[in-house]
C-alpha positions as CSV (number, residue, x, y, z in Angstrom):
1,M,128.0,152.4,120.9
2,K,125.6,152.0,117.9
3,L,128.4,152.9,115.5
4,I,130.7,150.3,117.0
5,F,128.2,147.6,116.6
6,K,126.9,148.7,113.1
7,T,128.9,146.1,111.1
8,A,128.5,143.3,113.6
9,S,124.8,144.1,113.9
10,A,124.2,143.7,110.2
11,F,126.1,140.4,110.1
12,L,124.3,139.0,113.1
13,L,120.9,140.1,111.7
14,L,121.6,138.2,108.5
15,A,122.8,135.2,110.6
16,W,119.6,135.2,112.7
17,T,117.4,135.5,109.6
18,S,119.2,132.6,108.0
19,I,118.8,130.4,111.2
20,A,115.1,131.4,111.5
21,L,114.3,130.6,107.8
22,N,116.1,127.3,107.9
23,A,114.3,126.3,111.1
24,Q,110.9,127.2,109.6
25,A,111.6,125.3,106.4
26,S,112.6,122.1,108.1
27,S,110.9,122.1,111.5
28,S,110.1,118.4,111.8
29,D,110.8,115.6,114.3
30,E,114.0,114.8,112.3
31,S,115.2,118.4,112.4
32,W,114.5,118.5,116.2
33,E,116.7,115.5,116.7
34,L,119.4,117.1,114.5
35,V,119.2,120.3,116.7
36,K,119.9,118.2,119.8
37,K,122.8,116.4,118.1
38,Q,124.2,119.8,117.0
39,A,124.0,121.1,120.5
40,Q,125.8,118.0,121.8
41,T,128.5,118.3,119.2
42,E,129.1,122.1,119.7
43,K,128.5,121.8,123.5
44,K,125.8,124.5,123.4
45,L,122.4,124.9,125.0
46,I,119.1,124.9,122.9
47,F,116.8,127.9,122.5
48,V,113.3,127.1,121.1
49,D,110.9,129.8,119.9
50,L,107.3,128.6,119.6
51,Y,105.3,131.1,117.6
52,F,102.6,131.4,114.9
53,T,102.2,133.6,111.9
54,G,100.0,136.5,112.9
55,C,101.0,136.6,116.5
56,A,101.8,140.3,117.3
57,P,104.3,139.8,120.2
58,C,106.0,137.0,118.2
59,A,106.5,139.4,115.3
60,Q,107.7,142.1,117.7
61,M,110.4,139.7,119.1
62,D,111.6,139.0,115.5
63,K,111.8,142.6,114.6
64,E,113.1,144.3,117.8
65,V,114.8,141.7,120.0
66,F,116.4,138.7,118.2
67,P,118.4,141.0,115.8
68,D,119.8,143.1,118.6
69,P,123.6,142.7,118.7
70,K,123.7,141.8,122.4
71,V,121.0,139.1,122.0
72,A,122.3,137.8,118.7
73,A,125.8,137.5,120.1
74,V,124.7,135.3,123.0
75,L,122.4,133.2,120.9
76,S,125.2,132.6,118.4
77,A,127.9,131.8,120.9
78,D,126.0,129.7,123.4
79,F,122.8,128.3,121.9
80,V,121.5,126.3,119.0
81,T,118.3,128.0,117.9
82,F,115.1,126.2,116.8
83,K,111.9,128.0,115.7
84,S,108.6,126.4,115.0
85,D,105.2,127.7,113.8
86,I,102.8,125.8,116.0
87,L,99.9,126.1,113.6
88,K,101.8,124.6,110.6
89,E,104.4,122.2,111.9
90,E,103.9,119.0,113.7
91,I,107.0,119.3,115.9
92,G,105.7,122.6,117.2
93,K,102.4,121.1,118.1
94,K,104.2,118.2,119.9
95,L,106.4,120.6,121.9
96,C,103.3,122.6,122.9
97,M,101.7,119.4,124.0
98,K,104.8,118.3,125.9
99,Y,104.9,121.5,127.9
100,G,101.2,122.5,128.1
101,V,101.8,125.7,126.1
102,T,98.9,128.1,125.9
103,G,100.4,131.5,125.2
104,F,102.7,132.8,122.4
105,P,105.5,133.3,121.9
106,T,106.7,130.6,124.3
107,F,110.5,130.1,124.8
108,L,112.1,126.9,125.9
109,F,115.6,126.9,127.2
110,M,117.2,123.4,127.3
111,N,120.5,121.6,127.5
112,A,121.7,119.4,124.7
113,D,120.0,116.3,126.2
114,G,116.6,118.0,126.1
115,K,116.4,118.8,129.8
116,V,114.5,122.0,130.5
117,I,116.3,124.8,132.2
118,D,113.5,127.3,132.0
119,I,110.3,128.3,130.1
120,A,109.2,131.8,129.5
121,G,106.8,133.6,127.2
122,G,105.3,136.8,126.0
123,F,107.2,139.8,124.6
124,Q,110.5,140.3,126.4
125,N,112.5,143.4,125.6
126,V,116.2,143.2,124.9
127,E,117.3,143.6,128.6
128,Q,114.7,141.1,129.8
129,F,115.5,138.5,127.1
130,T,119.3,138.9,127.6
131,A,118.7,138.2,131.3
132,L,116.8,135.1,130.5
133,L,119.6,133.8,128.3
134,Q,122.2,134.6,131.0
135,N,120.1,132.9,133.7
136,A,119.7,129.8,131.5
137,K,123.5,129.6,131.1
138,E,124.2,130.0,134.8
139,T,121.5,127.6,135.8
140,A,122.7,124.9,133.4
141,K,126.2,125.2,134.7
142,K,124.8,124.4,138.2
143,G,123.1,121.4,136.8
144,I,119.6,122.6,137.8
145,F,116.8,121.5,135.6
146,K,113.0,121.3,135.7
147,K,111.1,118.1,136.3
148,Y,110.0,117.5,132.7
149,S,111.3,114.3,131.1
150,P,113.7,115.0,128.2
151,E,111.9,113.1,125.4
152,I,108.5,113.5,123.8
153,Q,106.6,110.2,124.4
154,E,103.2,110.4,122.9
155,K,102.1,107.2,124.5
156,D,102.4,108.9,127.9
157,Y,99.4,111.2,127.2
158,P,95.7,110.3,127.2
159,D,94.0,110.5,123.8
160,F,91.9,113.6,124.6
161,Y,95.0,115.5,125.4
162,K,96.9,114.5,122.3
163,Q,93.9,115.3,120.2
164,A,93.6,118.8,121.8
165,Y,97.1,119.7,120.8
166,L,97.8,117.6,117.7
167,D,94.3,117.8,116.1
168,G,93.1,121.1,117.6
169,K,90.1,119.4,119.4
170,R,90.4,121.6,122.5
171,N,86.8,121.5,123.7
172,V,87.3,118.5,125.9
173,P,84.3,117.9,128.3
174,F,85.3,118.3,132.0
175,D,84.0,114.9,132.9
176,V,86.4,113.3,130.4
177,I,89.4,115.2,131.9
178,D,88.2,114.5,135.4
179,A,87.9,110.8,134.8
180,Y,91.6,110.8,134.0
181,L,92.8,113.3,136.6
182,K,90.9,112.1,139.7
183,S,93.2,109.2,140.2
184,K,96.4,111.2,139.4
185,D,98.7,113.5,141.3
186,I,98.8,117.0,139.7
187,T,102.4,117.4,140.8
188,E,103.4,114.8,138.2
189,E,104.3,115.9,134.7
190,V,101.4,114.7,132.6
191,P,98.6,115.7,135.0
192,F,100.3,119.0,135.4
193,V,100.5,119.8,131.7
194,I,96.9,118.6,131.3
195,V,95.7,121.0,134.0
196,T,97.6,124.0,132.7
197,G,97.4,123.2,129.0
198,L,93.6,122.7,129.0
199,R,93.0,125.3,131.7
200,V,91.2,122.7,133.9
201,G,89.1,124.3,136.7
202,K,86.5,123.2,139.3
203,Q,87.9,121.2,142.1
204,Y,91.5,121.3,140.7
205,D,91.8,125.0,141.3
206,D,92.2,124.7,145.0
207,Q,94.7,121.9,144.7
208,F,96.7,123.9,142.2
209,L,96.8,127.0,144.4
210,L,97.9,124.9,147.4
211,K,100.7,123.3,145.5
212,S,101.6,126.3,143.3
213,K,105.0,127.0,144.9
214,K,106.2,123.4,144.5
215,L,104.8,123.3,141.0
216,M,106.8,126.4,140.1
217,E,110.0,124.9,141.4
218,D,109.4,121.7,139.4
219,Y,108.0,123.1,136.1
220,G,108.9,126.8,136.0
221,R,107.2,130.2,136.6
222,W,105.7,130.7,133.2
223,N,103.1,128.0,133.1
224,V,102.3,128.1,136.9
225,T,101.8,131.9,137.2
226,S,99.8,132.0,134.0
227,H,97.5,129.3,135.4
228,V,97.2,130.9,138.8
229,F,96.1,134.1,137.2
230,T,93.4,132.1,135.3
231,I,92.3,130.5,138.6
232,L,92.0,133.8,140.3
233,Q,89.9,135.2,137.5
234,R,87.5,132.3,138.1
235,K,87.6,132.8,141.8
236,K,86.8,136.4,141.4
237,R,83.3,135.5,140.2
238,E,82.7,133.3,143.2
239,Y,83.7,136.0,145.6
240,E,81.7,138.6,143.8
241,K,78.6,136.4,144.3
242,K,79.3,136.5,148.1
243,N,80.3,140.2,147.9
244,D,83.5,139.2,149.8
245,L,86.1,141.7,148.6
246,K,88.2,141.2,151.8
247,G,88.3,137.4,151.2
248,F,89.2,137.8,147.6
249,T,91.9,140.3,148.4
250,E,93.4,137.9,150.9
251,L,93.3,135.1,148.2
252,V,95.0,137.3,145.7
253,N,97.7,138.4,148.2
254,G,98.4,134.7,148.9
255,S,99.8,134.3,145.4
256,K,102.2,137.3,145.8
257,E,105.3,135.3,146.3
258,L,104.8,133.6,142.9
259,Y,105.2,136.9,141.0
260,T,107.8,139.6,140.7
261,P,106.8,142.9,142.4
262,E,106.0,144.4,138.9
263,E,104.0,141.4,137.9
264,F,102.0,141.3,141.1
265,A,101.2,145.0,140.9
266,K,99.9,144.5,137.4
267,Y,97.9,141.3,137.9
268,S,96.5,142.2,141.3
269,G,95.4,145.6,139.9
270,I,93.5,143.7,137.1
271,L,91.9,141.2,139.5
272,L,90.8,143.7,142.1
273,K,89.6,146.4,139.6
274,D,85.8,146.8,139.5
275,F,85.2,144.0,142.0
276,G,81.5,143.5,142.3
277,V,80.6,146.0,139.6
278,E,77.8,144.7,137.4
279,K,79.0,144.1,133.9
280,V,76.5,145.5,131.4
281,V,76.6,143.9,128.0
282,V,74.9,146.0,125.3
283,K,73.6,143.8,122.5
284,P,74.2,145.1,118.9
285,N,71.3,147.1,117.5
286,T,69.8,147.7,120.9
287,P,68.3,151.2,121.1
288,Q,70.1,153.3,123.7
289,K,68.2,155.5,126.1
């Protein structure tokens, strides 16, 4: 099979490299609009890769997954590809703001009108990524899209949130965020991305857990499951203070339906490991007994 694909693989690797370099060289608001127009003209979907230079899993995707003949063939045939370095390019920052992105790489799958089909992230091997592409194609054919609005409208976001993503001022005081959110419904798009994008805690954790299944249907698994894991890490400290392993185990198990069996085994193992064990922090240069 490797011999059969040898020539095709070389061609597709060159094609992918060319696409990636062109996107990196011209990743701007204008180029983003051109990508959508190209997708409309060619009747293709859009694949967006949000990454940054120095991100290990991002580099691993570039090296091991995107050049693979199976992956490259599907991307070439059915998608217009757009890559953006989120630390260097304004459109990358705006897309991160729009979707409350916190981990990298993050992948956006859209139709030509900018409607979101799915969002995923982290390293995906060839089989996993191919499955994501196929699922995006099938879901788009059914006309099923997430709740996100198709356009980036900066005026829709409060200043503190725009500054967090566009200016890197992410240390927003909770009372500032709370003053905005307390009159909002976190199932709506902007409050949702503020909560997930800024990892908002305190009283919003319980609301988020309660509505997590609905939020996942509306905005996708990636942002919701990532934030639920963050919430459960915070909750662990609360339950440890009460020495309530049973209660915490029940809370963790309550999120099981949000994850695949493999994911739940991994994350529950992390959460339940060393419950109640005192964490000893050794200061540098402290003499050891």
